[in-house]
C-alpha positions in Angstrom: 16.0 -3.9 0.7 13.1 -3.1 -1.7 10.5 -1.2 0.3 7.7 -3.4 -1.2 9.1 -6.4 0.6 9.0 -4.4 3.9 5.2 -4.5 3.6 5.4 -8.2 4.5 7.6 -7.6 7.5 4.8 -5.6 9.1 2.3 -8.5 8.8 1.7 -11.4 11.2 3.0 -14.6 9.7 2.8 -17.7 12.1 4.0 -19.9 9.1 6.3 -17.7 6.9 7.0 -20.5 4.4 3.3 -21.2 3.8 2.6 -17.6 3.2 5.6 -17.3 0.8 4.4 -20.2 -1.2 0.9 -18.7 -1.4 2.5 -15.4 -2.6 4.2 -17.3 -5.5 0.8 -17.7 -7.1 0.5 -13.9 -7.4 3.9 -13.3 -8.9 2.7 -13.8 -12.5 2.1 -10.0 -12.4 5.8 -9.4 -12.1 7.9 -9.4 -15.4 11.2 -11.2 -15.3 14.0 -8.7 -15.8 16.6 -11.4 -16.6 17.7 -12.4 -20.0 16.0 -15.5 -21.6 19.2 -17.5 -21.6 20.9 -18.7 -18.4 17.9 -18.7 -16.2 18.6 -21.4 -13.6 15.9 -20.5 -11.1 12.3 -19.6 -11.6 11.4 -16.0 -10.7 8.6 -17.1 -8.4 11.0 -19.3 -6.4 13.5 -16.4 -5.9 10.9 -13.8 -4.9 9.0 -16.3 -2.7 12.3 -17.1 -0.9 13.0 -13.4 -0.4 9.4 -13.0 0.9 9.8 -16.0 3.3 13.0 -14.5 4.7 11.3 -11.2 5.4 8.3 -12.9 7.0 10.8 -14.8 9.2 12.4 -11.5 10.3 15.0 -10.5 7.7 15.3 -6.8 7.4 18.2 -6.3 4.9 19.6 -7.8 1.7 22.3 -9.5 3.7 19.8 -11.1 6.0 17.7 -12.2 3.1 20.6 -14.0 1.4 21.9 -15.5 4.7 18.4 -16.9 5.4 18.2 -18.5 2.0 21.6 -20.0 2.4 20.8 -21.5 5.8 17.2 -22.7 5.2 16.8 -26.6 5.2 16.7 -28.5 1.9 13.1 -29.5 2.3 12.1 -25.8 2.6 14.1 -25.0 -0.6 12.1 -27.8 -2.4 8.8 -26.3 -1.2 9.8 -22.8 -2.5 10.5 -24.3 -5.9 14.3 -24.5 -6.2 15.6 -27.2 -8.5 16.7 -30.6 -7.1 19.5 -32.7 -8.6 17.8 -35.9 -9.8 20.9 -38.0 -9.1 22.2 -36.7 -5.7 18.9 -35.2 -4.5 20.7 -32.0 -3.4 18.9 -28.7 -3.8 20.6 -25.8 -5.6 20.2 -22.4 -4.0 21.1 -19.1 -5.6 24.3 -17.2 -4.9 23.8 -14.1 -2.8 24.9 -11.9 -5.7 22.2 -13.5 -7.8 19.5 -12.4 -5.3 20.9 -8.9 -4.9 21.0 -8.3 -8.7 17.5 -9.6 -9.1 15.9 -7.6 -6.3 17.5 -4.4 -7.6 16.3 -5.1 -11.1 12.7 -6.0 -10.3 9.8 -3.8 -11.4 8.9 -2.2 -8.1 5.3 -1.2 -9.2 4.6 -4.7 -10.5 5.9 -6.3 -7.3 3.8 -3.8 -5.3 0.7 -4.9 -7.2 1.5 -8.6 -6.7 2.1 -8.3 -2.9 -0.9 -6.0 -2.6 -3.2 -8.6 -4.2 -1.7 -11.3 -2.0 -2.3 -9.2 1.2 -5.8 -8.4 0.1 -6.6 -12.1 -0.4 -4.9 -13.0 2.9 -6.7 -10.3 5.0 -9.6 -11.4 7.2 -12.9 -10.5 5.5 -14.3 -7.2 6.8 -17.5 -7.1 8.7 -20.7 -5.4 7.6 -20.5 -1.8 6.5 -18.0 0.1 4.4 -14.4 -0.8 4.3 -12.1 2.1 5.0 -9.0 2.7 2.8 -6.6 5.5 3.4 -4.4 7.0 0.6 -1.3 8.8 1.6 2.2 9.5 0.2 5.5 9.4 2.1 9.1 10.2 1.2 11.4 7.2 1.9 13.9 7.9 4.6 17.4 7.6 3.4 16.5 7.6 -0.3 17.8 11.1 -1.0 21.3 11.4 -2.6 23.4 14.3 -3.7 22.1 14.0 -7.3 18.5 13.0 -6.6 15.7 13.9 -4.2 13.7 11.7 -2.0 11.8 8.7 -3.5 8.1 9.3 -2.8 5.6 6.4 -2.6 1.8 6.7 -2.7 0.1 3.9 -0.9 -3.4 2.7 -0.2 -3.8 1.0 3.2 -6.9 -0.4 5.0 -7.4 0.3 8.6 -6.1 -3.1 9.7 -2.6 -2.0 8.5 -2.5 -4.0 5.2 -1.0 -2.1 2.2 -3.3 -2.9 -0.7 -1.4 -1.0 -3.3 1.7 1.1 -3.6 3.2 3.2 -6.4 6.2 5.3 -6.8 5.5 8.9 -7.7 7.3 10.0 -10.8 10.2 12.4 -10.4 9.4 16.1 -10.7 5.7 15.2 -10.3 3.0 15.4 -7.6 0.9 12.6 -6.1 -2.2 13.7 -8.0 -1.4 11.8 -11.3 -0.6 8.6 -9.4 -4.0 8.5 -7.6 -6.0 6.7 -10.2 -3.3 4.2 -11.3 -2.7 3.4 -7.6 -6.4 2.4 -7.1 -7.0 0.7 -10.4 -5.8 -2.6 -9.0 -7.9 -2.4 -5.9 -11.6 -3.5 -5.6 -13.3 -0.3 -4.4 -16.8 -1.6 -4.2 -18.3 -0.9 -0.8 -15.3 1.1 0.4 -14.8 4.7 1.8 -11.6 6.4 0.6 -9.9 9.0 2.7 -7.0 11.2 1.6 -5.4 14.5 2.4 -6.6 17.8 1.0 -4.2 17.5 -2.0 -6.5 14.8 -3.5 -9.7 16.8 -3.1 -10.1 17.0 -6.9 -13.3 16.8 -9.0 -11.6 14.2 -11.2 -10.8 12.0 -8.2 -14.3 12.2 -6.9 -15.8 11.3 -10.2 -13.4 8.3 -10.5 -14.2 7.0 -7.0 -18.0 7.2 -7.6 -17.6 5.5 -10.9 -15.7 2.6 -9.1 -18.5 2.2 -6.6 -16.6 3.9 -3.7 -17.6 6.5 -1.2 -15.1 9.2 0.0 -14.3 11.7 2.7 -12.7 14.7 1.0 -10.9 17.2 3.1 -11.7 20.8 2.0 -9.1 23.4 2.7 -7.9 26.7 1.3 -6.1 25.0 -1.6 -9.7 24.5 -3.1 -10.9 28.1 -2.5 -14.3 28.0 -4.2 -15.4 24.8 -2.6 -13.9 25.8 0.7 -15.8 29.1 0.7 -19.2 27.4 -0.1 -18.7 24.9 2.7 -17.5 27.5 5.2 -20.6 29.8 4.6 -23.0 27.1 5.5 -25.1 28.0 8.7 -22.9 26.1 11.1 -23.9 28.2 14.1 -27.5 27.0 13.7 -26.6 23.3 13.4 -26.7 21.1 16.4 -23.5 19.8 17.8 -23.2 16.0 17.0 -20.1 15.1 19.0 -17.9 16.6 21.6 -14.7 15.0 22.9 -12.3 16.3 25.5 -9.1 14.4 26.2 -5.5 15.0 27.3 -2.8 13.9 24.9 0.6 15.1 23.7 1.0 17.1 26.9 -2.0 19.2 26.1 -5.8 19.3 26.4 -7.5 18.3 23.2 -11.1 19.3 22.4 -12.8 18.1 19.3 -16.3 19.2 18.1 -18.1 17.6 15.1 -21.2 18.9 13.2 -22.8 17.4 10.1 -25.0 19.1 7.5 -26.9 17.6 4.6 -27.6 19.5 1.4 -29.3 19.0 -1.9 -26.4 20.0 -4.1 -22.7 21.0 -3.8 -20.3 21.5 -6.7 -18.4 18.2 -6.0 -19.3 14.7 -7.5 -22.2 13.2 -5.6 -21.5 15.2 -2.4 -24.5 15.2 -0.1 -23.1 15.8 3.4 -20.5 18.1 5.0 -18.7 17.6 8.2 -17.2 20.4 10.3 -14.4 19.3 12.6 -13.1 21.9 15.1 -10.0 20.9 17.1 
């Protein structure tokens, strides 16, 4: 099953059909991979039906096609499948039709459509900055003898909604995919977090230009910046936070210090945080 549809499986959906119909309004972003001739079903109806099945609990291509085959006729009409004007029967796609379509769909375009839908569906955040985490993961089971793992870079808010997702090009790193991933997300009034790989001057400039704040992790892969931050007078700075807990079968102690400065060689950086664990 396409991973992009798995996003919907992790969301609460008391009324799967209603959410799937609402999603169909965002599917104009997805190009139709089928030929012009012989299109019996609208693309939005097919994808909305697949989305409804995932929201209802389907977790495989077989389960998706079985759900579409068993769903009542009135639900098929709501999803947009054609109705015979004489008999009133509703035509549903053959399982092979759904399989071929889902395999051929543009994954990045479907990611953008579902991300836009989940963003609109999410409960509005309260006052303050909205936190968005950017991270990349290799898909389990995607590696073959001829190819390596498929890697996806995703932007997710702290309520668990995946706002955007993009496949990292083969033989490339996550860095070139950072800006294209966030281009479709409204970054006004947000704070972006990412791992140390994305602590790049170009990324910082891009985020500030989009109206976003950021927390950039500084490690040894950025030696100049790391050395300047490390040499700040941390011993003279008052401890801001101390936490002592027991987890993972061990005692965990965390200490946090903050320091403000007039200038640091990183776009609009004005504060450094030292986290000792």
